Backbone and ligand atoms as CSV (ligand in chain L), in Angstrom:
chain,resi,resn,atom,element,x,y,z
A,1,MET,N,N,14.858,16.221,25.585
A,1,MET,CA,C,15.636,15.096,24.994
A,1,MET,C,C,15.025,13.846,25.624
A,2,PHE,N,N,14.268,13.157,24.730
A,2,PHE,CA,C,13.618,11.890,25.010
A,2,PHE,C,C,12.584,11.971,26.062
A,3,SER,N,N,12.061,13.243,26.403
A,3,SER,CA,C,11.329,13.369,27.452
A,3,SER,C,C,9.790,13.215,27.080
A,4,GLY,N,N,9.624,13.251,25.643
A,4,GLY,CA,C,8.067,13.333,25.245
A,4,GLY,C,C,7.584,14.676,24.967
A,5,LYS,N,N,8.629,15.828,24.915
A,5,LYS,CA,C,8.075,17.130,24.672
A,5,LYS,C,C,7.291,17.152,23.481
A,6,THR,N,N,7.857,16.766,22.230
A,6,THR,CA,C,7.359,16.825,20.981
A,6,THR,C,C,5.942,15.921,20.741
A,7,GLU,N,N,6.138,14.865,21.618
A,7,GLU,CA,C,4.941,13.937,21.523
A,7,GLU,C,C,3.793,14.566,22.154
A,8,GLU,N,N,4.090,15.317,23.318
A,8,GLU,CA,C,2.987,15.905,24.091
A,8,GLU,C,C,2.394,17.170,23.096
A,9,LEU,N,N,3.283,17.849,22.437
A,9,LEU,CA,C,2.812,18.865,21.517
A,9,LEU,C,C,1.982,18.381,20.443
A,10,ILE,N,N,2.278,17.152,19.941
A,10,ILE,CA,C,1.645,16.604,18.864
A,10,ILE,C,C,0.296,16.217,19.482
A,11,ARG,N,N,0.282,15.517,20.715
A,11,ARG,CA,C,-1.043,15.114,21.232
A,11,ARG,C,C,-1.909,16.335,21.377
A,12,ARG,N,N,-1.483,17.456,21.866
A,12,ARG,CA,C,-2.361,18.487,22.090
A,12,ARG,C,C,-2.797,19.174,20.846
A,13,ILE,N,N,-2.053,19.129,19.793
A,13,ILE,CA,C,-2.349,19.677,18.534
A,13,ILE,C,C,-3.400,18.921,17.813
A,14,LYS,N,N,-3.252,17.484,18.045
A,14,LYS,CA,C,-4.236,16.605,17.414
A,14,LYS,C,C,-5.658,16.803,18.154
A,15,ARG,N,N,-5.617,16.974,19.487
A,15,ARG,CA,C,-6.822,17.033,20.139
A,15,ARG,C,C,-7.538,18.464,19.608
A,16,ALA,N,N,-6.889,19.543,19.245
A,16,ALA,CA,C,-7.337,20.654,18.716
A,16,ALA,C,C,-7.984,20.390,17.312
A,17,VAL,N,N,-7.298,19.506,16.748
A,17,VAL,CA,C,-7.758,19.188,15.187
A,17,VAL,C,C,-8.958,18.492,15.452
A,18,TYR,N,N,-9.106,17.574,16.281
A,18,TYR,CA,C,-10.477,16.670,16.501
A,18,TYR,C,C,-11.575,17.756,16.993
A,19,GLY,N,N,-11.190,18.704,17.610
A,19,GLY,CA,C,-12.073,19.887,18.054
A,19,GLY,C,C,-12.409,20.828,17.009
A,20,LYS,N,N,-12.142,20.436,15.850
A,20,LYS,CA,C,-12.244,21.298,14.585
A,20,LYS,C,C,-11.733,22.707,14.506
A,21,GLN,N,N,-10.649,22.790,15.265
A,21,GLN,CA,C,-10.010,23.942,15.291
A,21,GLN,C,C,-8.818,24.118,14.193
A,22,LYS,N,N,-8.712,25.203,13.640
A,22,LYS,CA,C,-7.791,25.358,12.566
A,22,LYS,C,C,-6.305,25.521,13.447
A,23,VAL,N,N,-5.423,24.635,13.055
A,23,VAL,CA,C,-4.121,24.779,13.852
A,23,VAL,C,C,-2.996,25.025,12.702
A,24,GLN,N,N,-1.867,25.566,13.199
A,24,GLN,CA,C,-0.636,25.764,12.343
A,24,GLN,C,C,0.545,25.348,13.307
A,25,VAL,N,N,1.464,24.589,12.756
A,25,VAL,CA,C,2.618,24.197,13.557
A,25,VAL,C,C,3.850,24.803,12.766
A,26,PHE,N,N,4.729,25.388,13.720
A,26,PHE,CA,C,5.960,25.815,13.309
A,26,PHE,C,C,7.290,25.279,14.013
A,27,LYS,N,N,8.326,25.215,13.395
A,27,LYS,CA,C,9.569,24.806,14.059
A,27,LYS,C,C,10.747,25.445,13.327
A,28,PRO,N,N,11.820,25.635,14.106
A,28,PRO,CA,C,13.027,26.241,13.493
A,28,PRO,C,C,13.475,25.431,12.417
A,29,LYS,N,N,14.073,26.075,11.328
A,29,LYS,CA,C,14.532,25.483,10.251
A,29,LYS,C,C,15.892,24.580,10.635
A,30,LEU,N,N,16.634,24.954,11.615
A,30,LEU,CA,C,17.811,24.102,11.965
A,30,LEU,C,C,17.467,22.797,12.449
A,31,ASP,N,N,16.266,22.587,12.850
A,31,ASP,CA,C,15.996,21.312,13.282
A,31,ASP,C,C,15.545,20.392,12.214
A,32,ASN,N,N,16.270,19.826,11.399
A,32,ASN,CA,C,15.746,19.087,10.276
A,32,ASN,C,C,16.225,17.746,10.453
A,33,ARG,N,N,16.257,17.410,11.677
A,33,ARG,CA,C,16.861,15.919,11.903
A,33,ARG,C,C,15.971,14.787,11.431
A,34,TYR,N,N,14.730,15.000,11.412
A,34,TYR,CA,C,13.928,13.780,10.801
A,34,TYR,C,C,13.471,14.200,9.397
A,35,ASP,N,N,12.762,15.347,9.455
A,35,ASP,CA,C,11.977,15.789,8.202
A,35,ASP,C,C,11.818,17.289,8.149
A,36,ASP,N,N,11.924,17.745,6.866
A,36,ASP,CA,C,11.953,19.213,6.732
A,36,ASP,C,C,10.478,19.861,7.074
A,37,THR,N,N,9.387,19.308,6.570
A,37,THR,CA,C,8.047,20.011,6.836
A,37,THR,C,C,7.280,19.214,7.773
A,38,GLN,N,N,7.777,18.414,8.501
A,38,GLN,CA,C,6.974,17.821,9.547
A,38,GLN,C,C,7.687,17.845,10.924
A,39,VAL,N,N,6.818,17.750,12.036
A,39,VAL,CA,C,7.334,17.637,13.395
A,39,VAL,C,C,7.167,16.323,13.672
A,40,VAL,N,N,8.367,15.512,14.086
A,40,VAL,CA,C,8.202,14.199,14.308
A,40,VAL,C,C,8.770,13.780,15.714
A,41,SER,N,N,8.087,13.049,16.494
A,41,SER,CA,C,8.662,12.816,17.741
A,41,SER,C,C,9.548,11.689,17.662
A,42,HIS,N,N,10.255,11.334,18.919
A,42,HIS,CA,C,11.163,10.224,18.805
A,42,HIS,C,C,10.459,8.836,18.390
A,43,SER,N,N,9.055,8.813,18.955
A,43,SER,CA,C,8.308,7.497,18.524
A,43,SER,C,C,7.506,7.683,17.190
A,44,GLN,N,N,8.056,8.561,16.374
A,44,GLN,CA,C,7.522,8.799,15.026
A,44,GLN,C,C,6.090,9.149,14.899
A,45,LEU,N,N,5.632,9.794,16.001
A,45,LEU,CA,C,4.362,10.611,15.727
A,45,LEU,C,C,4.715,11.764,14.876
A,46,ARG,N,N,3.854,12.179,14.004
A,46,ARG,CA,C,4.256,13.309,13.056
A,46,ARG,C,C,2.909,14.339,12.815
A,47,LEU,N,N,3.515,15.572,12.449
A,47,LEU,CA,C,2.581,16.596,12.172
A,47,LEU,C,C,3.164,17.354,11.010
A,48,VAL,N,N,2.351,18.065,10.155
A,48,VAL,CA,C,2.937,18.887,9.224
A,48,VAL,C,C,3.257,20.296,9.832
A,49,SER,N,N,4.301,20.682,9.366
A,49,SER,CA,C,4.721,22.031,10.049
A,49,SER,C,C,5.396,22.928,9.097
A,50,THR,N,N,5.534,24.135,9.460
A,50,THR,CA,C,6.204,25.021,8.624
A,50,THR,C,C,7.544,25.462,9.146
A,51,PRO,N,N,8.699,25.090,8.387
A,51,PRO,CA,C,9.860,25.649,9.055
A,51,PRO,C,C,10.136,27.155,8.826
A,52,ILE,N,N,10.700,27.695,9.986
A,52,ILE,CA,C,10.922,29.041,9.793
A,52,ILE,C,C,12.390,29.423,10.386
A,53,ASP,N,N,12.835,30.559,10.057
A,53,ASP,CA,C,14.239,30.974,10.528
A,53,ASP,C,C,14.168,31.842,11.759
A,54,ARG,N,N,12.994,32.791,11.680
A,54,ARG,CA,C,12.867,33.748,12.721
A,54,ARG,C,C,11.451,33.596,13.214
A,55,ALA,N,N,11.208,34.016,14.422
A,55,ALA,CA,C,9.930,33.895,15.164
A,55,ALA,C,C,8.857,34.787,14.418
A,56,GLU,N,N,9.356,35.890,13.820
A,56,GLU,CA,C,8.193,36.934,13.203
A,56,GLU,C,C,7.680,36.231,12.042
A,57,GLU,N,N,8.358,35.441,11.425
A,57,GLU,CA,C,7.795,34.695,10.233
A,57,GLU,C,C,6.458,33.954,10.466
A,58,ILE,N,N,6.144,33.733,11.791
A,58,ILE,CA,C,4.912,33.152,12.056
A,58,ILE,C,C,3.781,34.090,11.645
A,59,PHE,N,N,4.083,35.404,11.724
A,59,PHE,CA,C,2.901,36.296,11.242
A,59,PHE,C,C,2.628,36.276,9.932
A,60,TYR,N,N,3.693,36.075,9.036
A,60,TYR,CA,C,3.598,36.016,7.580
A,60,TYR,C,C,2.855,34.645,7.061
A,61,HIS,N,N,3.006,33.865,7.992
A,61,HIS,CA,C,2.415,32.544,7.389
A,61,HIS,C,C,0.950,32.308,8.148
A,62,LEU,N,N,0.572,33.155,9.074
A,62,LEU,CA,C,-0.516,32.938,10.015
A,62,LEU,C,C,-1.742,32.938,9.004
A,63,ASP,N,N,-2.606,31.940,9.035
A,63,ASP,CA,C,-4.029,31.992,8.375
A,63,ASP,C,C,-4.940,32.754,9.451
A,64,PRO,N,N,-5.752,33.721,8.859
A,64,PRO,CA,C,-6.694,34.302,9.704
A,64,PRO,C,C,-7.643,33.341,10.523
A,65,GLU,N,N,-7.911,32.238,9.885
A,65,GLU,CA,C,-8.645,31.289,10.452
A,65,GLU,C,C,-8.132,30.432,11.671
A,66,THR,N,N,-6.790,30.638,11.917
A,66,THR,CA,C,-6.038,29.744,12.864
A,66,THR,C,C,-6.480,30.083,14.328
A,67,LYS,N,N,-6.674,28.949,14.947
A,67,LYS,CA,C,-6.960,29.168,16.297
A,67,LYS,C,C,-5.916,28.687,17.389
A,68,VAL,N,N,-5.193,27.765,16.895
A,68,VAL,CA,C,-4.069,27.181,17.743
A,68,VAL,C,C,-2.698,27.202,16.933
A,69,VAL,N,N,-1.809,27.765,17.512
A,69,VAL,CA,C,-0.404,27.777,17.072
A,69,VAL,C,C,0.494,26.797,17.904
A,70,GLY,N,N,1.263,25.864,17.137
A,70,GLY,CA,C,2.194,25.159,18.059
A,70,GLY,C,C,3.482,25.309,17.490
A,71,ILE,N,N,4.529,25.418,18.363
A,71,ILE,CA,C,5.752,25.686,18.027
A,71,ILE,C,C,6.708,24.705,18.623
A,72,ASP,N,N,7.598,23.851,17.934
A,72,ASP,CA,C,8.449,22.957,18.455
A,72,ASP,C,C,9.817,23.368,18.476
A,73,GLU,N,N,10.614,22.872,19.401
A,73,GLU,CA,C,12.020,23.300,19.531
A,73,GLU,C,C,12.041,24.758,19.571
A,74,VAL,N,N,11.119,25.334,20.427
A,74,VAL,CA,C,11.056,26.819,20.531
A,74,VAL,C,C,12.426,27.449,21.183
A,75,GLN,N,N,13.155,26.723,21.832
A,75,GLN,CA,C,14.350,27.390,22.360
A,75,GLN,C,C,15.528,27.842,21.175
A,76,PHE,N,N,15.174,27.290,20.075
A,76,PHE,CA,C,16.116,27.734,19.002
A,76,PHE,C,C,15.684,29.048,18.239
A,77,LEU,N,N,14.422,29.528,18.608
A,77,LEU,CA,C,13.925,30.736,17.996
A,77,LEU,C,C,14.506,32.058,18.444
A,78,GLY,N,N,15.124,31.979,19.517
A,78,GLY,CA,C,15.735,33.150,19.948
A,78,GLY,C,C,14.866,34.144,20.812
A,79,PRO,N,N,15.261,35.240,21.395
A,79,PRO,CA,C,14.438,35.996,22.385
A,79,PRO,C,C,13.171,36.475,21.716
A,80,ASP,N,N,13.110,36.753,20.474
A,80,ASP,CA,C,11.963,37.355,19.826
A,80,ASP,C,C,10.641,36.440,19.820
A,81,VAL,N,N,10.959,35.225,20.240
A,81,VAL,CA,C,9.782,34.309,20.076
A,81,VAL,C,C,8.829,34.715,21.336
A,82,VAL,N,N,9.448,35.246,22.361
A,82,VAL,CA,C,8.571,35.588,23.484
A,82,VAL,C,C,7.523,36.606,23.165
A,83,GLN,N,N,7.899,37.664,22.581
A,83,GLN,CA,C,7.023,38.659,22.036
A,83,GLN,C,C,5.925,38.226,21.099
A,84,VAL,N,N,6.469,37.327,20.127
A,84,VAL,CA,C,5.584,36.818,19.085
A,84,VAL,C,C,4.586,35.954,19.768
A,85,CYS,N,N,4.833,35.107,20.586
A,85,CYS,CA,C,3.966,34.322,21.374
A,85,CYS,C,C,2.798,35.022,22.151
A,86,GLU,N,N,3.301,36.101,22.901
A,86,GLU,CA,C,2.552,37.087,23.618
A,86,GLU,C,C,1.522,37.663,22.726
A,87,ALA,N,N,1.977,38.175,21.508
A,87,ALA,CA,C,1.192,38.855,20.436
A,87,ALA,C,C,0.057,37.973,20.064
A,88,LEU,N,N,0.388,36.613,19.746
A,88,LEU,CA,C,-0.547,35.708,19.385
A,88,LEU,C,C,-1.605,35.468,20.467
A,89,ALA,N,N,-1.090,35.337,21.612
A,89,ALA,CA,C,-2.021,34.880,22.664
A,89,ALA,C,C,-2.929,36.003,23.017
A,90,SER,N,N,-2.488,37.284,22.801
A,90,SER,CA,C,-3.304,38.425,23.015
A,90,SER,C,C,-4.301,38.705,22.052
A,91,ARG,N,N,-4.179,38.101,20.823
A,91,ARG,CA,C,-5.130,38.015,19.749
A,91,ARG,C,C,-6.242,36.969,20.115
A,92,GLY,N,N,-6.067,36.182,21.134
A,92,GLY,CA,C,-6.891,35.081,21.426
A,92,GLY,C,C,-6.548,33.831,20.935
A,93,LEU,N,N,-5.432,33.656,20.379
A,93,LEU,CA,C,-4.855,32.359,19.874
A,93,LEU,C,C,-4.442,31.366,21.166
A,94,ARG,N,N,-4.606,30.127,20.966
A,94,ARG,CA,C,-3.929,29.304,21.862
A,94,ARG,C,C,-2.494,28.934,21.422
A,95,VAL,N,N,-1.514,29.250,22.115
A,95,VAL,CA,C,-0.140,29.014,21.635
A,95,VAL,C,C,0.495,27.773,22.580
A,96,ILE,N,N,0.949,26.813,21.896
A,96,ILE,CA,C,1.484,25.670,22.537
A,96,ILE,C,C,2.921,25.570,22.017
A,97,CYS,N,N,3.859,25.719,23.182
A,97,CYS,CA,C,5.353,25.641,22.708
A,97,CYS,C,C,5.962,24.481,23.333
A,98,ALA,N,N,6.794,23.822,22.696
A,98,ALA,CA,C,7.481,22.677,23.273
A,98,ALA,C,C,9.001,23.093,23.137
A,99,GLY,N,N,9.823,22.904,24.177
A,99,GLY,CA,C,11.214,23.284,24.143
A,99,GLY,C,C,11.980,22.789,25.263
A,100,LEU,N,N,13.232,22.845,25.144
A,100,LEU,CA,C,14.226,22.311,26.087
A,100,LEU,C,C,14.580,23.532,27.125
A,101,ASP,N,N,14.267,23.276,28.411
A,101,ASP,CA,C,14.427,24.381,29.279
A,101,ASP,C,C,15.867,24.493,29.813
A,102,GLN,N,N,16.748,23.577,29.553
A,102,GLN,CA,C,18.151,23.664,29.973
A,102,GLN,C,C,19.099,23.165,28.938
A,103,ASP,N,N,20.274,23.746,29.011
A,103,ASP,CA,C,21.294,23.248,27.846
A,103,ASP,C,C,22.123,21.960,28.665
A,104,TYR,N,N,22.992,21.617,27.910
A,104,TYR,CA,C,23.537,20.301,28.334
A,104,TYR,C,C,24.391,20.427,29.588
A,105,ARG,N,N,24.641,21.737,30.043
A,105,ARG,CA,C,25.254,22.066,31.206
A,105,ARG,C,C,24.406,22.159,32.476
A,106,GLY,N,N,23.127,22.151,31.991
A,106,GLY,CA,C,21.994,22.448,33.137
A,106,GLY,C,C,21.609,23.802,33.395
A,107,ARG,N,N,22.092,24.600,32.387
A,107,ARG,CA,C,21.829,26.169,32.532
A,107,ARG,C,C,20.485,26.393,31.750
A,108,PRO,N,N,19.818,27.275,32.331
A,108,PRO,CA,C,18.489,27.893,31.674
A,108,PRO,C,C,18.810,28.123,30.096
A,109,PHE,N,N,18.021,27.659,29.305
A,109,PHE,CA,C,18.239,27.769,27.800
A,109,PHE,C,C,17.296,29.016,27.425
A,110,GLU,N,N,17.826,30.207,27.221
A,110,GLU,CA,C,17.147,31.321,26.888
A,110,GLU,C,C,16.433,30.933,25.270
A,111,PRO,N,N,15.218,31.448,25.061
A,111,PRO,CA,C,14.404,32.257,25.965
A,111,PRO,C,C,13.415,31.467,26.784
A,112,MET,N,N,13.757,30.292,27.132
A,112,MET,CA,C,12.686,29.445,27.876
A,112,MET,C,C,12.362,30.134,29.288
A,113,PRO,N,N,13.278,30.619,29.954
A,113,PRO,CA,C,12.837,31.112,31.382
A,113,PRO,C,C,11.841,32.310,31.120
A,114,GLN,N,N,11.978,33.256,29.979
A,114,GLN,CA,C,10.973,34.224,29.792
A,114,GLN,C,C,9.672,33.673,29.304
A,115,LEU,N,N,9.667,32.645,28.528
A,115,LEU,CA,C,8.461,31.985,28.004
A,115,LEU,C,C,7.726,31.370,29.179
A,116,LEU,N,N,8.495,30.740,29.956
A,116,LEU,CA,C,7.876,29.934,31.093
A,116,LEU,C,C,7.251,30.851,32.116
A,117,ALA,N,N,7.787,32.085,32.247
A,117,ALA,CA,C,7.284,33.181,33.053
A,117,ALA,C,C,5.823,33.579,32.667
A,118,VAL,N,N,5.838,33.840,31.277
A,118,VAL,CA,C,4.541,34.713,30.726
A,118,VAL,C,C,3.369,33.496,30.421
A,119,ALA,N,N,3.855,32.221,30.491
A,119,ALA,CA,C,2.921,31.186,29.972
A,119,ALA,C,C,1.837,31.110,31.093
A,120,GLU,N,N,0.537,30.806,30.632
A,120,GLU,CA,C,-0.593,30.645,31.701
A,120,GLU,C,C,-0.310,29.113,32.228
A,121,TYR,N,N,0.116,28.190,31.508
A,121,TYR,CA,C,0.304,26.788,31.912
A,121,TYR,C,C,1.760,26.308,31.595
A,122,VAL,N,N,2.237,25.511,32.448
A,122,VAL,CA,C,3.636,25.031,32.168
A,122,VAL,C,C,3.585,23.541,32.558
A,123,THR,N,N,3.923,22.613,31.618
A,123,THR,CA,C,4.019,21.239,31.923
A,123,THR,C,C,5.463,20.814,31.727
A,124,LYS,N,N,6.037,20.309,32.721
A,124,LYS,CA,C,7.376,19.763,32.690
A,124,LYS,C,C,7.341,18.276,32.428
A,125,VAL,N,N,7.877,17.708,31.175
A,125,VAL,CA,C,7.863,16.253,31.259
A,125,VAL,C,C,9.185,15.820,31.437
A,126,HIS,N,N,9.378,14.678,31.869
A,126,HIS,CA,C,10.694,14.205,32.211
A,126,HIS,C,C,11.079,12.869,31.391
A,127,ALA,N,N,12.279,12.715,31.113
A,127,ALA,CA,C,12.737,11.488,30.588
A,127,ALA,C,C,13.016,10.508,31.716
A,128,ILE,N,N,13.706,9.430,31.468
A,128,ILE,CA,C,14.214,8.598,32.500
A,128,ILE,C,C,15.728,8.641,32.518
A,129,CYS,N,N,16.250,8.790,33.687
A,129,CYS,CA,C,17.749,8.827,33.851
A,129,CYS,C,C,18.349,7.510,33.480
A,130,VAL,N,N,19.348,7.570,32.626
A,130,VAL,CA,C,19.856,6.262,31.951
A,130,VAL,C,C,20.704,5.512,32.906
A,131,VAL,N,N,21.175,6.353,34.022
A,131,VAL,CA,C,22.026,5.937,34.982
A,131,VAL,C,C,21.284,5.206,36.192
A,132,CYS,N,N,20.294,6.027,36.666
A,132,CYS,CA,C,19.689,5.337,38.044
A,132,CYS,C,C,18.141,5.085,37.682
A,133,GLY,N,N,17.562,5.503,36.735
A,133,GLY,CA,C,16.217,5.332,36.487
A,133,GLY,C,C,15.234,6.256,37.074
A,134,ASN,N,N,15.667,7.057,37.712
A,134,ASN,CA,C,14.811,8.288,38.296
A,134,ASN,C,C,14.305,9.245,37.178
A,135,PRO,N,N,13.481,10.052,37.439
A,135,PRO,CA,C,12.986,11.010,36.412
A,135,PRO,C,C,14.098,12.060,36.126
A,136,ALA,N,N,14.396,12.211,34.876
A,136,ALA,CA,C,15.475,13.001,34.363
A,136,ALA,C,C,15.058,14.196,33.566
A,137,ASN,N,N,15.728,15.325,34.125
A,137,ASN,CA,C,15.311,16.593,33.471
A,137,ASN,C,C,16.672,17.274,32.960
A,138,ARG,N,N,17.600,16.647,32.669
A,138,ARG,CA,C,18.857,17.106,32.174
A,138,ARG,C,C,19.358,16.241,30.898
A,139,SER,N,N,20.196,16.880,30.080
A,139,SER,CA,C,20.851,16.200,28.927
A,139,SER,C,C,22.301,16.130,29.280
A,140,GLN,N,N,22.675,14.799,29.191
A,140,GLN,CA,C,24.269,14.765,29.539
A,140,GLN,C,C,24.769,14.583,28.144
A,141,ARG,N,N,25.632,15.574,27.735
A,141,ARG,CA,C,26.328,15.358,26.478
A,141,ARG,C,C,27.459,14.355,26.459
A,142,ILE,N,N,27.384,13.282,25.688
A,142,ILE,CA,C,28.500,12.301,25.680
A,142,ILE,C,C,29.273,12.448,24.539
A,143,THR,N,N,29.158,13.471,23.678
A,143,THR,CA,C,30.095,13.659,22.690
A,143,THR,C,C,30.705,14.956,22.877
A,144,PRO,N,N,31.860,15.131,23.212
A,144,PRO,CA,C,32.447,16.491,23.472
A,144,PRO,C,C,32.386,17.494,22.380
A,145,SER,N,N,32.025,18.709,22.662
A,145,SER,CA,C,31.984,19.892,21.453
A,145,SER,C,C,31.978,21.137,22.245
A,146,PRO,N,N,32.558,22.149,21.607
A,146,PRO,CA,C,32.471,23.399,22.215
A,146,PRO,C,C,31.080,24.135,21.951
A,147,GLU,N,N,30.413,23.548,21.138
A,147,GLU,CA,C,29.079,24.167,20.708
A,147,GLU,C,C,27.945,24.014,21.807
A,148,ARG,N,N,27.089,24.940,21.740
A,148,ARG,CA,C,25.985,25.012,22.945
A,148,ARG,C,C,24.918,23.773,22.328
A,149,VAL,N,N,24.800,23.747,21.085
A,149,VAL,CA,C,23.735,22.770,20.566
A,149,VAL,C,C,24.494,21.897,19.522
A,150,LEU,N,N,24.131,20.654,19.605
A,150,LEU,CA,C,24.523,19.799,18.450
A,150,LEU,C,C,23.205,19.292,17.913
A,151,VAL,N,N,22.635,19.949,16.785
A,151,VAL,CA,C,21.431,19.587,16.308
A,151,VAL,C,C,21.474,18.352,15.522
A,152,GLY,N,N,20.405,17.398,15.692
A,152,GLY,CA,C,20.386,16.334,14.994
A,152,GLY,C,C,21.262,15.296,15.337
A,153,ALA,N,N,21.874,15.418,16.546
A,153,ALA,CA,C,22.985,14.528,17.053
A,153,ALA,C,C,22.326,13.804,18.340
A,154,ALA,N,N,21.268,13.124,18.031
A,154,ALA,CA,C,20.525,12.500,19.267
A,154,ALA,C,C,21.305,11.671,20.041
A,155,ASP,N,N,22.288,10.848,19.441
A,155,ASP,CA,C,23.217,9.960,20.168
A,155,ASP,C,C,24.215,10.739,20.793
A,156,ALA,N,N,24.365,12.125,20.767
A,156,ALA,CA,C,25.345,12.709,21.522
A,156,ALA,C,C,24.950,13.211,22.803
A,157,TYR,N,N,23.778,12.838,23.168
A,157,TYR,CA,C,23.150,13.239,24.578
A,157,TYR,C,C,22.527,11.874,25.067
A,158,GLU,N,N,22.426,11.926,26.425
A,158,GLU,CA,C,21.587,10.997,27.124
A,158,GLU,C,C,20.926,11.611,28.342
A,159,ALA,N,N,19.614,11.065,28.679
A,159,ALA,CA,C,18.894,11.724,29.752
A,159,ALA,C,C,19.518,11.343,31.212
A,160,ARG,N,N,19.638,12.315,31.987
A,160,ARG,CA,C,20.205,12.195,33.384
A,160,ARG,C,C,19.483,12.990,34.314
A,161,CYS,N,N,19.271,12.435,35.567
A,161,CYS,CA,C,18.800,13.271,36.751
A,161,CYS,C,C,19.866,14.273,37.158
A,162,ARG,N,N,19.241,15.126,38.131
A,162,ARG,CA,C,20.192,16.159,38.618
A,162,ARG,C,C,21.494,15.274,39.255
A,163,LYS,N,N,21.119,14.317,39.974
A,163,LYS,CA,C,22.199,13.586,40.722
A,163,LYS,C,C,23.374,12.893,39.915
A,164,CYS,N,N,22.735,12.511,38.697
A,164,CYS,CA,C,23.687,11.692,37.811
A,164,CYS,C,C,24.290,12.632,36.736
A,165,HIS,N,N,23.815,13.907,36.654
A,165,HIS,CA,C,24.324,14.810,35.530
A,165,HIS,C,C,25.703,15.228,35.881
A,166,VAL,N,N,26.494,15.169,35.023
A,166,VAL,CA,C,28.015,15.763,35.334
A,166,VAL,C,C,28.139,16.885,34.350
A,167,PRO,N,N,28.117,18.161,34.817
A,167,PRO,CA,C,28.312,19.141,33.934
A,167,PRO,C,C,29.676,19.229,33.422
A,168,GLU,N,N,29.975,19.598,32.097
A,168,GLU,CA,C,31.127,19.601,31.534
A,168,GLU,C,C,31.819,21.109,32.146
A,169,PRO,N,N,33.106,21.041,32.341
A,169,PRO,CA,C,33.460,22.283,32.902
A,169,PRO,C,C,33.497,23.417,31.911
A,170,VAL,N,N,33.008,24.680,32.508
A,170,VAL,CA,C,33.015,25.728,31.657
A,170,VAL,C,C,34.552,26.153,31.142
A,171,GLU,N,N,34.690,26.147,29.896
A,171,GLU,CA,C,36.107,26.581,29.291
A,171,GLU,C,C,36.581,27.872,29.999
A,172,ALA,N,N,37.734,27.988,30.641
A,172,ALA,CA,C,38.059,29.188,31.233
A,172,ALA,C,C,38.429,30.130,30.078
A,173,THR,N,N,38.126,31.340,30.098
A,173,THR,CA,C,38.559,32.221,29.038
A,173,THR,C,C,40.062,32.472,29.248
A,174,PRO,N,N,40.855,32.405,28.306
A,174,PRO,CA,C,42.283,32.618,28.548
A,174,PRO,C,C,42.533,34.179,28.981
A,175,PRO,N,N,43.384,34.340,30.008
A,175,PRO,CA,C,43.510,35.684,30.592
A,175,PRO,C,C,44.047,36.537,29.461
A,176,GLN,N,N,43.291,37.662,29.269
A,176,GLN,CA,C,43.760,38.697,28.402
A,176,GLN,C,C,44.647,39.749,28.813
A,177,THR,N,N,45.862,39.822,28.385
A,177,THR,CA,C,46.695,40.833,28.902
A,177,THR,C,C,46.867,41.937,27.742
A,178,LEU,N,N,46.712,43.015,28.138
A,178,LEU,CA,C,46.867,44.122,27.125
A,178,LEU,C,C,47.814,45.109,27.677
A,179,ASP,N,N,49.167,44.938,27.082
A,179,ASP,CA,C,50.017,45.905,27.683
A,179,ASP,C,C,50.261,47.106,26.843
A,180,LEU,N,N,49.578,48.254,27.298
A,180,LEU,CA,C,49.724,49.522,26.550
A,180,LEU,C,C,51.065,50.201,26.403
A,181,PHE,N,N,51.717,49.655,27.472
A,181,PHE,CA,C,53.134,50.406,27.618
A,181,PHE,C,C,54.257,49.586,27.253
A,182,GLU,N,N,53.838,48.602,26.318
A,182,GLU,CA,C,54.913,47.654,25.989
A,182,GLU,C,C,56.241,48.500,25.285
A,183,LYS,N,N,57.450,48.067,25.749
A,183,LYS,CA,C,58.437,48.791,25.168
A,183,LYS,C,C,59.128,48.183,24.162
L,1,ZN,ZN,ZN,20.053,9.358,37.823
């Protein structure tokens, strides 16, 4: 969130393009907050991208000439994206993923922990905490909702550091009583 993840992805993809490497960029369909077929950073840098519902679709769209695959908002593609990235990398492709590693409660956002583990290189980019100005790696939700993700609601979050992040309490599951011997 506001940390420059997408901008960093775009920067790396553009460098590959300057290097005359064929690149393809994908993003989950649910992230249509700015534009359907482009990856756009908060500062309006943009790249043409292919929206997909599932990680495997990358294989259907993959051009045999492609050398670099970029994936934005990778945390929304589910656990299968790990295998897909591994398969692409094993074919010799460079795979660059940008994603959010924690949800708004500060919990690891699957499948990011798995992706981070198998990646050769990991760069953590930080936003600036809106409360104290220190580097921020968490998203404070300022619009209450039971959903884990509020897509396209950029103003529902603000960047906070560990110290200033206030996790919302996890809703307690109502006690389930199952009385088999009810009379
Ligand atoms: Zn702070």
